[in-house]
N, C-alpha and C positions, 0 to 999 in steps of 0.2 A: 504494500500500500504506500502510495506516495503522500507527500505533504498536502497536495491539493485535494485529494480524495478524503483526507481527514478533516477538511473544512478550514484550511488556512485562509487568512485574510490578505488582501493586497498590501504590499510593503511600500507602496509609493506614499509620500507624505500627504497627509490630509485625505486619505482614501480609506474607507472601511468596508468596501464591497468584498464579496467572496472571490477567492482566487480562481483563475482559470488555467494558468500556465506557470510553470516554474522554469526560470532561466538563470544563466550565469550572471552574477551580480555585476561584474566588470563590464560585460557587454551592454547591460541595461543602463549603467551609468554613462558609458560612452555614447549612448543614443540620446542623452540629454535629460533623462528622467531622474528626479531626486528621490533616492531610495533611503529608507531608514533601517536597512538590514545590513548587518556586518558579516554575515556568513557567506558561503560560496554561492548559494542559490537565493534567488529573489522570486517571490510569488507576485504575479500580476493579474489583475482582473481583466475582463474581456475588453473594456475600453482602453486601458493602458497598454494591453498587448497589441491592440490595433495601432496605437500611437507609436509603440516601439517598432513595429514592422515598417511603418512609414519612414521613421527617422533612420533606421538601419538598413534600408534597401540597398544603397550603394555598397556598404560594407559586405553585406551578404552576397551580392553579385560578384564582388571581387574574390571572396572566399570560395565560391563555387567555381569560378574561372580557374583557380589554382589546381583544382582536381579534375578538370575536363581533359579528356584525351583528344589529341589532335588527329 
């Protein structure tokens, strides 16, 4: 059982919604979200996960390009 299935709340400042996804804390902070979690993983609600995806799109595209075969 993961943290989200146990009912963890969103770790973004001033948000108390239920968590939907668990992501690496450093990647979430690099996307510009202010997180009040000090562990390896950060829980995001549905709205903040959508915001994270928009902000980190370029980084994720570059990461995928590294593993594409020519």
